[in-house]
Backbone as a chain_set.jsonl record, in Angstrom:
{"seq": "MEQATQWLEQTSSNVEGGNMIAKLVDAVFGCWHSRYSFPVTIRGAARRPQAATLTGTYVACLDCGKEFPYDWQEMKVITSPERHRERVAELAKHAA", "coords": {"N": [[-0.582, 4.256, -19.801], [0.528, 5.051, -17.434], [2.075, 7.18, -18.131], [0.303, 8.977, -18.987], [-0.869, 9.82, -16.683], [1.31, 10.978, -15.347], [1.762, 13.17, -17.122], [-0.595, 14.544, -16.723], [-0.401, 15.23, -14.012], [1.747, 16.917, -14.135], [0.903, 19.055, -15.809], [-1.471, 19.767, -14.587], [-0.633, 20.762, -12.139], [-0.283, 23.528, -12.112], [-2.75, 24.467, -12.279], [-5.607, 25.59, -10.435], [-7.1, 23.157, -8.181], [-6.183, 21.069, -9.787], [-4.657, 19.002, -8.697], [-6.633, 17.469, -7.544], [-7.873, 16.394, -9.781], [-5.839, 14.955, -10.991], [-5.727, 12.943, -8.895], [-8.189, 11.73, -9.154], [-8.087, 10.562, -11.864], [-5.938, 8.862, -11.396], [-7.189, 7.104, -9.565], [-9.067, 5.92, -11.194], [-7.803, 4.906, -13.501], [-5.367, 4.024, -12.322], [-2.899, 1.952, -10.949], [-3.61, -1.518, -10.282], [-2.526, -3.195, -8.502], [-1.74, -5.988, -8.875], [0.382, -7.631, -9.088], [2.732, -8.883, -6.908], [5.589, -8.701, -4.667], [7.697, -11.124, -3.176], [6.875, -12.022, 0.235], [8.33, -10.01, 2.764], [10.183, -10.009, 5.749], [10.834, -8.044, 8.503], [13.325, -7.962, 10.871], [14.7, -7.445, 14.024], [16.468, -4.445, 14.908], [16.131, -2.988, 12.497], [15.236, -0.495, 10.315], [11.715, -0.224, 9.859], [9.403, -0.378, 7.244], [6.387, 1.55, 6.754], [4.363, -0.036, 6.126], [5.111, -2.556, 7.169], [4.69, -2.265, 9.999], [2.368, -3.26, 11.173], [2.277, -6.239, 11.048], [4.973, -6.91, 10.792], [5.742, -7.967, 8.591], [5.805, -7.437, 4.943], [4.632, -6.87, 1.612], [5.469, -5.714, -1.796], [4.02, -3.908, -4.495], [4.861, -4.824, -7.717], [4.409, -3.335, -9.982], [3.979, -0.635, -9.25], [5.297, -0.063, -6.883], [4.177, 0.378, -4.368], [3.726, -0.46, -0.98], [2.37, -2.982, 1.027], [0.869, -4.405, 4.152], [1.395, -7.784, 5.137], [-0.012, -10.89, 6.008], [1.244, -13.66, 7.338], [0.186, -15.804, 8.512], [-2.318, -16.288, 7.487], [-1.583, -16.06, 4.924], [-2.155, -13.655, 3.17], [-2.509, -10.538, 1.612], [-3.064, -7.563, 3.342], [-5.28, -5.23, 2.691], [-7.407, -3.596, 3.207], [-8.766, -0.972, 5.368], [-10.551, -1.913, 7.354], [-9.702, -4.619, 7.638], [-7.296, -4.18, 8.702], [-7.926, -3.182, 11.156], [-9.117, -5.511, 12.203], [-7.023, -7.428, 12.278], [-5.24, -6.073, 14.047], [-6.796, -6.156, 16.4], [-6.935, -9.084, 16.789], [-4.198, -9.619, 17.112], [-3.719, -8.157, 19.54], [-5.416, -9.547, 21.224], [-4.138, -12.127, 21.421], [-1.787, -11.27, 22.458], [-2.336, -10.606, 24.982]], "CA": [[-1.34, 4.978, -18.998], [1.224, 5.909, -16.398], [2.69, 8.421, -18.826], [-0.747, 10.094, -19.028], [-1.113, 10.355, -15.286], [2.411, 11.949, -15.083], [1.598, 14.449, -17.883], [-1.701, 15.189, -16.076], [0.054, 15.89, -12.789], [2.612, 18.049, -14.428], [0.115, 20.122, -16.429], [-2.574, 20.36, -13.672], [-0.206, 21.458, -11.022], [-0.419, 24.978, -12.137], [-4.185, 24.973, -12.312], [-6.261, 25.302, -9.077], [-7.826, 21.991, -8.176], [-5.531, 20.101, -10.603], [-4.272, 17.716, -7.884], [-7.773, 16.702, -7.4], [-8.084, 15.758, -11.049], [-4.83, 13.784, -11.052], [-6.003, 11.886, -8.062], [-9.252, 10.922, -9.754], [-7.563, 9.844, -12.899], [-5.221, 7.828, -10.772], [-8.099, 6.193, -8.893], [-9.868, 5.354, -12.104], [-6.871, 4.215, -14.322], [-4.088, 3.688, -11.742], [-2.352, 0.568, -10.588], [-4.548, -2.391, -9.668], [-1.715, -4.09, -7.598], [-2.057, -7.434, -9.207], [1.618, -8.503, -8.928], [3.365, -8.604, -5.505], [6.88, -9.396, -4.31], [7.686, -12.188, -2.145], [6.746, -11.288, 1.508], [9.597, -9.664, 3.436], [9.861, -9.843, 7.173], [11.864, -7.316, 9.033], [13.69, -8.472, 12.07], [15.848, -6.666, 14.761], [16.494, -3.074, 14.98], [16.277, -2.246, 11.231], [14.06, 0.52, 9.97], [10.543, -0.821, 9.262], [8.589, 0.422, 6.476], [5.061, 1.712, 7.386], [3.439, -1.453, 5.915], [5.443, -3.547, 8.051], [4.446, -2.041, 11.325], [1.265, -4.039, 11.663], [2.592, -7.623, 11.169], [6.308, -7.117, 10.793], [5.933, -8.481, 7.147], [5.123, -6.649, 3.986], [4.987, -7.111, 0.163], [5.461, -4.553, -2.528], [3.437, -4.13, -5.89], [5.973, -4.881, -8.665], [4.253, -2.419, -10.939], [4.036, 0.751, -8.862], [6.143, 0.053, -5.697], [3.478, 0.561, -3.05], [4.016, -1.5, 0.047], [1.174, -3.388, 1.767], [1.162, -5.343, 5.219], [1.067, -9.154, 4.83], [-0.384, -11.7, 7.036], [1.822, -14.841, 7.093], [-0.738, -16.971, 8.96], [-3.464, -16.387, 6.517], [-1.167, -15.905, 3.552], [-2.949, -12.888, 2.354], [-2.119, -9.166, 1.685], [-4.009, -6.816, 3.943], [-5.419, -4.075, 1.779], [-8.546, -2.638, 3.632], [-8.618, -0.538, 6.777], [-11.191, -2.917, 8.234], [-9.034, -5.827, 7.87], [-6.201, -3.728, 9.543], [-8.452, -3.23, 12.529], [-9.517, -6.932, 12.688], [-5.823, -7.973, 12.588], [-4.765, -5.552, 15.261], [-7.649, -6.703, 17.438], [-6.398, -10.357, 16.945], [-2.808, -9.59, 17.737], [-3.919, -7.77, 20.916], [-5.949, -10.733, 22.072], [-3.121, -13.055, 21.562], [-0.724, -10.806, 23.388], [-2.974, -10.523, 26.277]], "C": [[-0.68, 5.709, -17.805], [1.753, 7.248, -16.893], [1.47, 9.522, -18.8], [-1.081, 10.595, -17.735], [-0.039, 11.298, -15.123], [2.214, 13.175, -15.806], [0.401, 15.204, -17.048], [-1.296, 15.843, -14.753], [1.018, 17.039, -13.048], [1.823, 19.24, -14.941], [-0.878, 20.803, -15.462], [-2.017, 20.967, -12.437], [-0.193, 22.807, -10.91], [-1.842, 25.418, -12.116], [-4.682, 24.59, -10.918], [-7.163, 24.12, -9.128], [-7.239, 20.865, -9.089], [-5.09, 18.867, -10.025], [-5.308, 16.895, -7.769], [-8.082, 15.758, -8.64], [-7.13, 14.634, -11.318], [-5.197, 12.664, -10.147], [-7.187, 11.024, -8.518], [-8.79, 10.146, -10.885], [-6.681, 8.621, -12.464], [-6.098, 6.736, -10.275], [-8.828, 5.275, -9.999], [-8.887, 4.427, -13.213], [-5.535, 3.778, -13.817], [-3.885, 2.305, -11.777], [-3.411, -0.266, -9.945], [-3.827, -3.238, -8.806], [-2.059, -5.515, -7.705], [-0.819, -8.26, -9.082], [2.435, -7.98, -7.776], [4.68, -9.178, -5.517], [6.649, -10.437, -3.391], [7.57, -11.536, -0.828], [8.149, -11.164, 2.155], [9.35, -9.431, 4.894], [11.171, -9.175, 7.634], [12.205, -7.719, 10.531], [14.693, -7.514, 12.733], [15.593, -5.265, 14.678], [16.426, -2.263, 13.715], [15.089, -1.466, 11.19], [12.955, -0.39, 9.336], [9.758, 0.094, 8.452], [7.163, 0.586, 7.154], [4.136, 0.482, 7.195], [3.773, -2.613, 6.718], [5.249, -3.408, 9.517], [3.303, -2.819, 11.942], [1.6, -5.478, 11.934], [3.994, -7.919, 11.196], [6.768, -7.513, 9.308], [5.151, -7.64, 6.095], [5.464, -7.21, 2.539], [4.837, -5.781, -0.551], [4.796, -4.841, -3.963], [4.763, -3.931, -6.699], [5.682, -3.959, -9.802], [4.396, -0.862, -10.455], [4.99, 1.024, -7.602], [5.606, 0.261, -4.354], [3.614, -0.626, -2.224], [2.712, -1.715, 0.756], [1.657, -4.449, 2.952], [0.711, -6.776, 4.621], [0.945, -9.941, 6.022], [0.147, -13.114, 6.742], [0.951, -16.121, 7.388], [-1.899, -17.336, 7.992], [-3.025, -16.378, 5.022], [-1.901, -15.038, 2.702], [-2.302, -11.301, 2.647], [-3.335, -8.435, 2.396], [-4.069, -5.5, 3.379], [-6.453, -3.125, 2.4], [-8.233, -2.258, 5.02], [-9.342, -1.404, 7.718], [-10.432, -4.089, 8.563], [-7.792, -5.455, 8.804], [-6.686, -3.759, 10.95], [-8.689, -4.727, 13.103], [-8.131, -7.561, 13.027], [-5.229, -7.345, 13.869], [-5.562, -6.148, 16.479], [-7.153, -8.278, 17.76], [-5.099, -10.396, 17.597], [-2.907, -9.202, 19.185], [-4.551, -8.802, 21.761], [-4.976, -11.755, 22.33], [-2.082, -12.561, 22.451], [-1.071, -10.633, 24.819], [-2.968, -11.64, 27.103]], "O": [[-1.15, 6.713, -17.27], [1.849, 8.247, -16.18], [1.664, 10.724, -18.622], [-1.554, 11.726, -17.626], [-0.344, 12.437, -14.769], [2.455, 14.235, -15.229], [0.516, 16.396, -16.765], [-1.808, 16.911, -14.416], [1.091, 18.0, -12.282], [2.085, 20.363, -14.51], [-1.121, 22.009, -15.442], [-2.75, 21.629, -11.703], [-0.106, 23.346, -9.807], [-2.131, 26.604, -11.955], [-4.333, 23.574, -10.317], [-7.969, 24.041, -10.054], [-7.817, 19.779, -9.12], [-5.099, 17.807, -10.651], [-5.131, 15.68, -7.854], [-8.463, 14.592, -8.529], [-7.49, 13.552, -11.782], [-5.024, 11.506, -10.528], [-7.219, 9.81, -8.321], [-9.125, 8.961, -10.877], [-6.696, 7.551, -13.073], [-5.824, 5.56, -10.513], [-9.134, 4.104, -9.773], [-9.289, 3.354, -13.664], [-4.681, 3.277, -14.548], [-4.54, 1.538, -12.483], [-4.104, 0.261, -9.075], [-4.503, -4.121, -8.279], [-2.581, -6.156, -6.793], [-0.914, -9.483, -8.978], [2.775, -6.8, -7.696], [4.937, -10.09, -6.304], [5.552, -10.639, -2.87], [8.161, -10.464, -0.706], [8.988, -12.062, 2.093], [8.407, -8.729, 5.259], [12.299, -9.547, 7.313], [11.278, -7.775, 11.34], [15.454, -6.844, 12.035], [14.459, -4.901, 14.367], [16.616, -1.047, 13.741], [14.091, -1.685, 11.877], [13.216, -1.186, 8.435], [9.454, 1.214, 8.862], [6.821, -0.198, 8.039], [3.304, 0.108, 8.021], [2.975, -3.518, 6.962], [5.597, -4.325, 10.261], [3.29, -3.013, 13.158], [1.234, -5.956, 13.007], [4.351, -9.037, 11.567], [7.927, -7.403, 8.907], [4.022, -7.208, 6.327], [6.454, -7.914, 2.341], [4.204, -4.85, -0.053], [5.019, -5.908, -4.534], [5.596, -3.067, -6.426], [6.591, -3.745, -10.603], [4.864, 0.004, -11.194], [5.395, 2.156, -7.336], [6.314, 0.325, -3.349], [3.617, -1.741, -2.744], [2.006, -0.755, 1.064], [2.617, -5.203, 2.789], [-0.177, -6.892, 3.777], [1.682, -9.743, 6.988], [-0.478, -13.774, 5.912], [0.961, -17.171, 6.745], [-2.312, -18.476, 7.781], [-3.784, -16.604, 4.08], [-2.304, -15.446, 1.613], [-1.735, -10.97, 3.688], [-4.489, -8.693, 2.054], [-3.143, -4.697, 3.493], [-6.381, -1.925, 2.135], [-7.585, -2.98, 5.777], [-8.841, -1.651, 8.815], [-10.491, -4.556, 9.701], [-7.32, -6.292, 9.573], [-6.014, -4.267, 11.848], [-8.471, -5.041, 14.273], [-8.074, -8.224, 14.063], [-4.745, -8.096, 14.715], [-4.958, -6.584, 17.46], [-7.008, -8.629, 18.931], [-4.899, -11.139, 18.557], [-2.258, -9.829, 20.022], [-4.229, -8.911, 22.944], [-4.96, -12.271, 23.448], [-1.494, -13.358, 23.182], [-0.232, -10.532, 25.714], [-3.505, -11.592, 28.21]]}, "num_chains": 1, "name": "protein.A"}
């Protein structure tokens, strides 16, 4: 399936609107993010991946490599924007 997406991206890059088609195919047949790495916590002045900016901890999909924020207290991957907002509000409340 991944090969089909790569082929579609290569062939559709020359066609107007082809990128939209590739995104649609990826949305329907793309990675389901069902296998994650062990949570990684970044400490100190090390460069933080975008996913770790929210909680300081992130996991990566073992199939496609996409990184997601991870909540150690609830032991859950944070995948939705609504959940991001809720977690930021909770962190702000505890910091105040």
